[in-house]
N, C-alpha and C positions, 0 to 999 in steps of 0.2 A: 648337780640338777640345774636346769636353766631357769631363769627368773622369768615369771610371766609380765608381759607389757602392761602398765597400768592402763592405757587405752583400750585394752581388750576388756576390762571390767565395766559393766554398764551400772548406771545410777541405781536401777533396781536390784542388781547384785551386792551393791554397798549396803543398801537399805535393809535388804532381806538378812544379810550377814549382821549388821548392827542389831536388829530386832532378835535375831536368834541368840545373842550373846547378852541379852538383858536377865537381869535376875527378875524374881517375883515383883518387887516393889517398883522396880524401874518399869517393867512391863505394864503395871497398873497406871503409874504416873503417865507413860507415854498413851495408854488407852484413854484416860480421861482427857488429856490434851487434846487427843484426835477428835474425841467426841465434842468437846468445847469448840474447836474449830469447824466440826460440820454443822453445828448449830449456829455459829456465827456466819457462816457462808449462806446456809439457809434463810437466816434472817435477812442478810443483805440483799440475796435474790429477791426475796418477797417484797422488801422496800423498793427495791428497783423497778420490779413489775408494777407496784402500785404509783410510782412517780411516773412511769411510761403512760399508763392508763389514764392518770389524771391529766398529765400533759396533752394527751391526745384529745380528750374531752373538752379542754380548755381551748385548744387550736380549733376544734371544730365550732365551738361558739364564737371564737374570734372571727372566723370566716364567715358564719352566720351574720354577726354584727357588721362586718364590713359590707356585705351583701344588702342589708337593710340601709345602710347609709348611702351605697350606689343607688338604690330605687329612690331615696329622698333627694339625691342630686347635692350639688354643693361640694366644696372642698373640705377634707377631712385628713387627720393623720392619726393612726394608731400605734402605739409603740407597746409591746408586750414582751415578757421574759417567762419562759417556761422552764421548770426544773424537771428534765427528763432523767432516763435511767442512766446515761452515760455522761450527763452534765447539764450545761444551762444552754438554752437555745433563746435568742432574741429576735423577735419579728417585727418589722415595721411595715404597715401598709399605708399608702397615701394616694390620695386623689386630689389633684390640684388642677382645676381648669383655669384659674389665674395665671399659672405658670404656663400653660398651653398658649394662652393668650399673650403673655409676654413674649414668648418665643416666636409666634407668628408676627406679632407687631416688630420685633426685632428684625426679623427676616425682611418684611417688608420694607423697613427703615433702610436695611443695608443695601437692598435693591435700588431704592430712590438715590442714595447716596452715589451708588455705583453709576446710575444713569445720568445724573447730574455732573460727575465727574467725566463720564465719557463724553457728554455734550460739550463741556469746557475744553477738554483736551482735543477732541477732533473736530472742532469748529473750522 
């Protein structure tokens, strides 16, 4: 007789064969473990959904607060961390008019220095 290749056997075939060969006590134990795992997975799913919903609410509130700060004007920085269904999300919202002014002043200063250098060099 030819031997059947191991690669022709699927994982489902192996599992079905193993389950068919269990005695009553082993079958009860496997059933209990499977039920425990189903409950654990359902609980994990529900907790992940709760974290996701809470994170969405917190993010909406964060955006709302940033919009209120925008309306008031001035500089601000908001750092926030959210526990989501799949991990942690960190958000930073910043508005800095003074930084814009520093960049503009630096650009003007650079142009002036270049003009002075051009006048000195090409005289």
